[in-house]
N, C-alpha and C positions, 0 to 999 in steps of 0.2 A: 179440830176435830176429824175423823175418820173415817171411811163407810162409802156408801152407795146413796145418791140423792133421790130424793123421795120428796114427792109436794104433793099434798092433800089440801082441796080446798072444796068449799060447800057449792052448788050450783053448776056451771058453766066451768071449761078451762078455756082461757082466752091468751095464751099464753105466745108471746113471739119469739122469743127467746131467753132460754136459761144458759148462763154460762156460770162455772166453778172457777175462779181464777186464783194461779197462787205462781206466778212468773208466766205460766199459760193456760190459756182456756183445756180444762179437760172435757167438759163436755162435748163440746165440738167436734160434728158428727157422730156420737158416738149414739150406739141403740138406743132408743127411746119408745115409751109405751104410755098409752092413755086410758082411762077406764071405758071411754066411749069417744066415737068421733061423728061431726055432724056431715049426717050425708056422704057426699062423695067430696068431703073437702079432703084436702090434705091432712095425714097424719100427724102423729105426735113426734115425729123428726123434724116438723117443720122448727119448731123450736129447737133446736141446735144445730141449724143449716148456716148459722153465722149470717143471714138476711134478715134485716130488719127497715128496709127503706118504706116499705108500707106498711103499714100497721091498722090496716082494716081486716076483721075478721075474714072478709072474704077476697083479700089481696095475693094470697096464694105462697105465705110465708108467716102465716101464725098456726098453731095448735089448737084446732077448737071442737069442742066435745059437742055430744047432741043436747038438746033441751029438753026440758022436762025431767030431769034426771035432780034426785037430791043429794048425791056425793057427785066431786068430779074429782080424779086421781090423774095423776102424771107423773111418769120418774123416767131418769136417765142412767143407763148403766155406762159406770165409769172404767168398767172393765177388770177392775182390781181394784182392794181397799188404796185409797188417795188420802195424804196429806191436804185438809181444804182450810184454807182462808178466809174466802168470803163467797158469796151468792149474788149475781146480779139478775135481775129479772127483769124483762121490757115487756109489759101486758099492753094490749089493744089498746088503743085510742080513736079507732077511726079518723084517723088524721087529721084529728080536732086537736085544738089547744087542748096541754092537759095542765090546766091550772086556771088562774082568773083571768078572765079575759078584759076585765077594766083593771088599768093600773092603780096601785094604791090602797088595793085592799087585799084582805087573806083571809085565812080560816077555811074549815071544812065546807062552808059554802058561799066562801066570797063574800059576806056579808060584813064584814070588820073593817074599818077602815084602819090605813097604815098611821102610826102615831104624826102628828100635822108638822114637825119639825125634822124629818127624814128627808136625807137629801133626794131633789126630784121627787117627793112623793113614794121611792119605793120602800120595801119591808117585807123582810122573810115571808113567805106563802104560808108557813106553818105556826111560827110562834109569834110573828108580826115585829120582829126585832127589827132595827134599823140596819141597813149595810152601811151607810154614814150619816152625817150630820150637818143640818145646815149651817151657817159659817158659827152662831153663836151659842150652841147646843152641845150637849154631850152624854154619854150615855148610851145602853142598849136601846130606849125609847126617845135617845135624843130628850130630852129634860132641860130647864134652863141651866147655867153656870152658877156652882152652888156661888155664896156669897162671898164678895171679895173677890171673885175673876171674872173677864170678858174677853170677849173676842175669837179666834177659830181656835177650836178645843178647849177653849177656856183656860187658856195659858199665861195669860197677862193678870198684874195684881191690879186692880181698882189704887187712885190715889188715895194716900192718906190725911191727904189735907181738903179731901172732899168736905162740904159741910156736915154731913153725916160721913164719917170717916170709914174708907173702906166699903163704900155702898157707891154705886155705877149704874150705868147702862150696860148690858148684858154684850151687846152688839159695838157701841163705839167707844165705851169707856168713859163717857162723858160723866161728871160729877152731877148726881141727886143732891138736891136739896142745898144747891150753891157751894161755896167755896168759904175754907175757915178764913177768920181775919187775917189780911197780909198777902192772901193769896190771889190769882184770879185766873180765866182760861177756863175753857171748855172742861178740861181735866185737871184744873185746877192746879197746873204745873207749872205758872208763871210769881215769882216772889218778888212781895214788896220789901224790896233794899231800904228802904227808908222807915219802914215801921220800928217805932221807940229808939231810933237811935238819936244822939245828939243833936241839937239844933241850936240855932241862937238867932235872934233878929236883931236890927239896929236901935231899936226902940221898943217898949212895951210898956202898953196902957193897962194899968191897974195891974191884975193877976194872969193878965192873958198871954201868957208866957211861950215863946216858940214851938216850945216840945208838945204843946196842944195841936199844931198842924200834923203829928207822926204817931199821935195816940190811937189811929184806928178806930175814933170817934167821930160822926159827924151827921148825927141824927137832930141835929139842934144848930141851925145854921145861923143863928142871930150871932154878932160878933160879939155880944154879952154873954154868951148862952153857956159859956164854960165849955166850949169844945172847939174855939176857935183861937189862933193867936191874933194879936190884934198891937197896932202901934198908935199912938197919942196922935190928938189933933196938933196941926201948927208944922208938919214935918214937909219939906220938899224931895225929901228921897225916901225910900222905904226899903231896905233889904232882909232879906232871910235866906238862912242856908242850911243844910242838912249835911252832918259829916258820918258818909256811906263806912266810915272805918279802916277803908282800904279801897285803892282804885278799884272800881267794877264797871263791868261790861254794859251798858244801859241800852234798853230799847224803848222805852216810851216813859213819859212822864205824865199823870194824871191830877189836875191842879182844880180842888171843889172849894169855890170863893164863897166869901158869905152871900146870904140873902136876905136875912132877916128874917126867914120863915115866910115870906111871902111871894107871889108868883115871879118868876126870872122873865120879865119883858122890860122893855124900852121903858114905864115907868118905874123900875126898880132903882131905887137911889145905890146901890150900890155899884149898879153897872158905871156909873161917873167914876169911880175910884179905881176900878179892876184896869180899864181902857190904858194903853199904853206900857202895860207890862212886859217883862222879858224874863228868858230863862237860859242860863249859862250851866255848864258844866266842867269843872277846872279840877285839877289837882292841887291847888292851892287854896286859900281861904279869900283871894283876890279873882275876883270874876273875869277880871281883864286878862288873866292868865289862862284862860281855857276857851272854851267853844260858845258860841252864840248859838243854844239852839231855837230861838225865836224873839222876834221881838213884835209888838203889836204896831204895825202903821195905818191899819185900814178899818178897823172893826168899829161899829155906831153901839149908842146904846140899844139899837134894836138886835143888832147882830150878833153881838160878842157872846159865845157860849159860856156854858156854866154846867155843870164841869167842864174844863177844856183838858183835850188830848193830845198831847206833844210828842211825835215820834222825834228821836233823837238820838242814833246807833254809834253811839260814842261809847267810849272809856274815861271814867274819872271819881274822885273822892267824895267830889262835894256837889250839890244841885242849888243852886244859888238864884233866888226869884228878886228882882228887883223892880221898883218903878220910883219916878220921878216927875217933880213941877219946877224945874229948873230954868227953864227957858221960855215963859210965857211972852205972847198969850196962845194958849191953846182950842182947839176945835171945839165949836158949843157941844157942849153936854161931859165934859172933863171937872170933874172936880180940882178946887184949888191947891188942896193938900195932897200928899203921898200915905197910902198905908197899905199894910200888909193883909189884913184881915183875911187870913187862909183857915180855912177852917180843916182841910187835909190835902196833903201833898204826900202822893204814892209815888214812886220809882220802881219801874219794873225793869227785869234784869237777869242777867247771870251774877250770884253770888260769889263762884268760883272765878276767878281770872283765868283766861286761855280756854273759854269755851264758848259754845255757840247752839243755836237751835232752840225749838219751841221751849224743850223739857232742859235747855243748858247740856245735853246729854253728850254732845260732840267737840272734840280736841279739837282748838285752834291747830292749822299748819304748823309745824315744828320752827320752820324759819322764819315767822313773822315778827317784824322786830316787835323785841319786848313782850313776845307770847301775844299779844291782840290781834283779834280779826273783828270783821263784821258780823254780830250777834245773829244778824240773819242768813247771810250767804255764805259766811265762813271764808270770806277772801280779807287779805291782809292788809291792814293801812299803811304798812310800810315793810320792806324786806330787810332781813340783815343783811352784812355788806356784800356777801357774795350771790346772792341769791335773786332771782327777777319773777316776774310774772304777780299775777293774781293769787295766787297760792304758794307764790315764793318758792320756785323750784330751782334745781341748780343751773347755772349759767349755761345755754348752749356751747356746743365744742367749738373753740376757737375764741371765746369772750372770757371776759374775767371782770373784775371790780366792782364799784358800786352801781347796781343796776344794769350788770353786764354791759355796759360802755364801753370798754376799752378791747382792742382788737391783740391776742395773743401773737407775738415775733413769728415772721415767718423765716428766720435764721434757727430756730429752734433745730435742736436733732431731730425731733419730729414737730416740721413743719405746722405753724397755727393751734402747739398741742400745749397747754401751760396751767399754772395752779390758777386755781377761779378764785382765789380770795388775791394771792400776791402778783400773778403774771411771770411767775420765776417759770423759767423753759423746764420742760420735762424731758428729759434722756439727753442732757447736754446741748451741745449748740454743732450746727454746721460746720463742716471745715471751713478755716478763716476769720470765725466770728467768735467772740467769748462775752464773759459777763453774763449775770445770774438772770439776764432778760437778751441775753446773746446780742446785744445792742452796739458793740465793740468789734468793727471791723479791721 
C-alpha cells in the first residue's frame, strides 16, 4: 500500500504514537494534524514524537482531542508517497494494566477462565488458547492425550499388555484394568517367563499334572480343583520344575500354593506340606548344578505366606521347586509326606538374554561374561578375560589378564604398556631385553 496515513475514529483521539514501519519509522517527527485538541494539551505531533513512556492522557506524550465530539480524526503527512508495510498504534492506557488483572482469565471482559490444563494457568488473552500444556495434555486448549498415548506431549504409547490393551493413565502410563495373563507391573512391563512352558514333577496324583502350575489359572486353589499340580501321598521328596526354553535373566518368582479354598492361616492343613520348601535356578535339570534362591528354615504354620514372592536376580533355564521329608523328626506342624500342590508358579524377568531394567530395554555391558548382567543394576556377574569392574571396562593402564591382576613389564619399550589380554609388550623392548614380554635380560 502507498499513500499518506489517515486515521479516523469516533469520539476522542487518544493516540500515544503512530508509527509506520518498513525498515524505518516513516512517521517519526513528520507533520501531524487532528480535528480538535483538548484545551491546552499538546497537539497532534505528540503521536509521532517517539515518546511513549507515559501513557496517561495528561502526561504530555499523547495527542488528545477535545471532548463532546462525534468524530475524531488524526493524520500524519509522510512527506511523499511511501511504500508501507504495517502500522503500530500505542493507545492511551492511563498507565494501568491493559489486559486482565487476574491471571488465568481471557476475553473482552476478562470473564472467561483459561483451560484448566494450561501450564501455570496462562492462556492467550484473546482466544484462550494455551501457551503451553501441563505434563500430560496436548493441543491448543490442552485436552487429554488421545487414547493409547501418555506422558509429556503425549509422545509415549500405552502398553499393549495392559488388561485393556493400549489404555493407561495419561500421566504415568500405568495400565487401567490390570494386566493381561502372563504380565505384571504398573505398566504390565514384566513378563511371566514360565507361562505355558513345559513342566515336570517327580510324581503325579491322578490327572493333576505339572503343567497345571504354569497354565495361568489359579481361581480354584483346591488341590483337586483342576488348576493345581499335585503329587501323591507317601512320597519323601517332591520336585517340580519348569523349562524356560533357554537361559533367562530372572528377577523374581511367585508361588501360589494350594489352600483348599479356605482361609490361609495357622489352621490351614496345607501349611504343613508347604513348609521347608526350596527354590533353585539351574541351567540343567539337576538342582544341584544351579543356584539356591531360597530355602525355608524358619516359617511356622502361622507365618508362612501364600502366595510367596522370592527375589532371585540370576539367570538360568530351569526353575525348580523342591521339598522333602527325608530326615525326621521334623518340627511341630510339619507333614509326614512331601507334596507339590502348586497352583501356579510365575517366573518374572527378561525373555531376551543380555538385557536388564524394569522393561528389559537396556543392554548388558558388552564385556560381561556370557553376556549376562544383574537384571536390576546392569552390573556384570563376571567379566570376559581382559576386563574388570562392575561393568567390565578395559584394564587400567599397566595391568592385564584375568581380572586385570597382572602388571605389564617395566622393560617394555614403552614401560608398563602391554596388551590387556596377553601381556605382550607394545612397542618392543628396552635395550638389553628380549621376549614377547621383554622378560629376558
